[in-house]
N, C-alpha and C positions, 0 to 999 in steps of 0.2 A: 486735649483737658485730660490732667490724671484723674485716674481712678484705683482705690485700692481695696482690694476685695482677700478677706481669707479663702486660701484653698484647701479641701478637705482631702485628702489623698490616701488610701489605704493600700497598702502595698507597693510591691518594687514596680508593678506592671501599670498602675494608676499614675506614680510617678513619673516614669518614662514617657507614658502618654502626654503627659503633661508637659514634660520637657521638649520632644519633640514636635508638639502645637506650638513652641515660642521658637523654633529654629534650631537648638539648641545642637552644639558638634556631637555626632554619635561617641567620639572619644571621651570627648568630657561626662557625657550623659554616663557612662561606664564607672566613671571616677566620682561621680556625684551624687549617686543612687544611695550609698550607706550614708551619705550623709544629711540626705533628707527623711530617712527611716528613724523616728524615734521610738525607742523601747522604755518603757519603765517594767523592771524585773525586779519580784520578790524572791528573797534567799531568805530561809528559816536557819535557826540554830544557828547562827554567825557567832563565834567566840567574840567576844571583846574585842581583843587586839587585832585580830582580822577584820573586823568591823572598822576600825577606826582606819585601817592601811587601806581599804576598799574606798572609804570615805574621802582620804586624800589624795589617793590616784585617781579617783574621778574628777575630782577637781582641778587636779592638773591636767586633765585630759580635756577640761572645757565640760564636762559633766557634773554632775552633782550624786550624793548618796543620802536618804535619810535613815537615820538610825535612831534607837531609844535614847533619849535624853542621856541616862546613866552611863553609857557606853564609851563616852570619853573620858570618864576616872574609872573608868572598869569596876563600878560597885555593882555590876551586873556580870555574870558569867557569859550569858548569850543573848542573842537579841535579832529578832525578825530585822530583814533590810530591805531598802527599796534604792535599786541602781537606776539612775535617769540619766540618760544619754543616748545618743546618734548610733547606729547599728555600726558606724568606723569606731567611735569610741569602744564601744562593749568589746570589738574584735582586737582593740589594741588594749585594753586592760586584760584580756585572756593572755597574750603575751608576755604582759608585764609580770602577771602574777602566779603562773603555770608551775612555777618551781618554788612557791612561796610556802612559808610555815603557818601553824593555825589554822589547817584547812584549807588554805588559799588554793593548793595546787587542784583539790577535789572541787572548789567552788569554780575553779577556770574549767574544769572538763564538763560541769554541767553547763554554764554560761555557753561555752563552745557547741555542748547538744543543743541547748535552745535555739543558739542561731542557725544551726543545720536543719532543725525540724521547721522555722519559720524560712527557710528559703528552698525549701524542700517540699513544701506542703501540696502543691499542685499534682503531683506525683501518687498521690492515695489510689489506690486500688483495690478492689477485692474481686478473688475468684471464687464465684458460685457455679460449682459444677461444672459444665463447658460454657459459661460466660464470665467475661471480663466485666464488671461495673466500674467505669471511669468516673470517678468521682470529681475530677476534676472539670468534667464537661457539665454537668447539672447535678440537681438533688435528686434523689430517688423518694418514690412511694412505696412504704411497708404496708398492705393493707391487713386490717386485723380479722381472722377467723376464730372465733371463740364459739367451741363447741361444748358450750357449758349451759347450766340451767339457772346460772346465778352472777353473770359478769354485771359490772357496774351499769353496761351499756348493750343491750341487745340481747341479755341474756336468755337464754333457750331459745331465739328464734332460729339456731341453726343445728340443733340437736340432731335432728334426723341427717341421714346420710347424703339422700337425693337435695334436699334445702341445702345443705353445705356445698354441695357440688354447684347447682346453679348461683348461689352468692359467690363462691369464688370465679367463674365463670363471669360474671358481672363484672366482676372487678378487673377481670382482663381485659372486657370490653371498655370499661373505663379510663383505663390506662395503668392501671397498680404495675409495678417492678418486682415487687418481691410478695408474698401473700405467708403471712405469719400466723401457723395453726397451732391454738392452746386449747387443753382439755381442763385445766384446772384455774378457777377464779384467783385472780391475784388483787380482788378489790380489798379497804381496809377491813378489817376483820375476819375477813376468810379464814375458814377451816381448811388445812391440807386434805388432800384426796390420795386415797390410796395409790397404789402403782397401777395394779391391775383395771382400775375404774379410770385411771386417766388413758393407759393402751387403748382400750375398750374404745375409748371417746375419738380419740386422734388416729389413731393408726389405720383405720379402715377409710378413714378422710383424705390421707395422705398417700396410701396405695392408689385411692380412684383418681387423684387428682395428679401425682408426680408425671404420668406418660400422656397425660390429656392437655395439660398447661404448657403455654409456651415460654411460663415464667417461674423462676425459682422457689421453692418453698422452704419457710424456716419451721423449724418446731418449737414451741413458747412452753419451755418445761428446766427446771431444775433437779430434775432426777436422771441420775444416767441410763437406768432401766430404759425410761421412756425415749431419750434421745438414740441411745443406741437401735431401738426398734425402730423409731422413725427415719432414721438414715437410710436403715438396711431398707425401708419403705418406697426412699427416693427424696425425702428431706434433703438439703444441700445446706443446712446452717442451722445453729443452735443458739435460742434467745434465753439466756439463764438472767432471771431478777434476782439470783444471790452471789452471782461472779464468782461462781464455782466451790460456794462455799458449803453449803447446804447438802451436798453428797459429795463424799471423796474417790469416788470413781470417774466423775463427769469429765475433768479435767483430761483423765486418760484416756475417756471415749474419743473426745474434741482431737486430742492429740492424733490418736490411731487413725481416725479417719480422716484427718488434714481438712477440716472444714471451717468457716468463719466462725465468730463464736461472740455474742454481745454480752458483756461484762456490766452489769447495770449496778449501781449505788440503792441500797435501801437501808434504813435502820430497821434493825429485830427480823421481824418475819412478817407477811401481810396482816395476819391476826393481830399483830402487836403495833406495828409500824406508826400508826396515828394515835399513839397513847401519849400523848404531851411530849411530839418531838421538838428538841432543842438543840441549838447551833450557835456557837458564838461568830465562827466566820464560815457558812454555809457553803460557800465556791471553795474557801482554802480547803475546808475540811473532806469535802467530797474529791479535789482533786486530789488528796493526799489517799484516800480509799482507791481511787483507781488505779493510781499510781503503782500500789502496794501491789493492787490486784493483777495488772498488768506482769509486772515482776514475778508473780506466783504462778501464773500460765506461761509464761516463757520460764519458768524454772520446772514446768513438767511437759515441755516440749511442745508445748504450742508456739508455731510461729506468729513472730510480729505481726506480720502481713496479715495474718487470717483474725486480729483482734480488733472490735469494734467497741467503743464504749458509749454508755450510756448513762448520764447523772442521775437519771430517774426520779422526773419532774412526777409529782403526785404519791410518791413513794416514800411516807417518813417526811414529809418535810410541810411547813407550815404555809399559809398564803404567799407571805411576803418572801420566803425561800424560795420559793417557784419562780415568783416575780425577778428574783435577784439573779437567779441561774439562768432565765433567758436573755436578762441584760448584759450579763455578763460572759455567755457562753463561749464565746471568741475566746477566753484563757485556757478553755480545756483542748485549744488545739497545740497549746505545747508538748502535750503528751503525744502526739504524733500518729494516733490513731483517727481513723474514722469514727466520726462522732453521729449517735444517731440520738433524737428525744421524742419522746410520745405525749405530747399535751395535749389530745384527743379527747374533748368533752372532759376536762379533767374539773374537780371541785373547785379549784383556784380561778379557773374561769366563772364556775357558777356563783363564786363570793364575789368577785369584782362586777359583776352583772347583777346579781341578785336573781339567778334564771336556774330554771332545775337542767337535768342532765340532757332532756328533750331538745332545749332551745340554745345549746351552745355553738352552733355549727358556726356562726360569724365571729364568735370568741376564740374558736379553735382555729379558724382561718388566720385572724390576726397573730396568733403565736406560732403557726406555722410560717407565715410572711417574714416575722422577725426573726425565728429560729434560723432561717434559711439566712437572710441578711447577715446575721452573726454566726454564722460558719458552720450548721447542723447540713450534714450529709445525706441523712434517710430519715424521713419522718414516718412515725408509725402512727396511721389513722385511721378512724371507721368510716371516714367519708371520704371513698375514695375520688369519685367523681369531681368532687369539687376543689377537694385539695390538690389533685394535678393541676387544677387549672391555676388555684393558687402558686403553686410551685412553679411553673411557667412562667408566670410574670414576675416571682420574685428573683427566680435565675435570670429573667431578660434583664430586671434593671440592676442585678449583680454583677 
């Protein structure tokens, strides 16, 4: 009896597995994989003559391209464009336009870079001190340790040194992979903290934990002075909510110590970020911001292999923006950097469920699982024990 069913295959490995399952020839599998990988690629600011050429070339190859209505008459100078085709067709397109006019050679190079990233994503690793975190093997849990009196969750609970030490040791027992220590609240409306107060809060904790714990420590700061002191005290990573924008010396410190750095998207500052945030295309705008910050970091001599990106869930975002980021998270993979998200107990979960911060554990678990399924490598959370379990199941399914 004949049965017809759709098969959803994501990535080269799943396609190869399915082909082997039906007994396909190994030589044929290698030739067919690129025909089974379908890409939709958006290209911004394409000159109308180039957009018309791309449309015709993709049609000739058996694919297609969506362009603005007035491109065909050149009544608009530039337009975004969606290329739609198999991986094989995109590779053929690159070969056909790599010497072309109207910016086509640059577009060919960008598409080739996109393909390279798609085909090498499993090689993502970060070096944290003497440890190598293999992001292709599983997702990693970053535990939040806020030594602040005013964080939106757990504020004031770990201000005393011994309390912070005990919580860090507890997170290790619960299976944490990285501990992120912060001394300044970044909750909506938070006021900036003087450098000396932030140093006074975080450095004793890092000094006490760096030789005591078997897991690496990250410092959550946008101040170069705090970062330098923290790295000297034993931290191995910098988590900068400003993506190196708030302190002109931060990039220099990260490059000098040659450590991983998280570049996060945020509108404005913590004090202003939730004052009517607005986007036309949230994912596109955040993607563009992160791409620019990666370039700025590399220009400051920070190695690409040390860059981690964070779309900044909850930082200058509306509820619908946060949901769209989670739904389209996989698109950030085109940047070729490890991806960190921090949905833990955020207000968008509270709005969806109509629950206070203390009752958002299950909502956080759902966001973490969806994040992992959609490509997140590092999950920054408050509830380590529970989210380690969620992550292991999500990893097993993935």
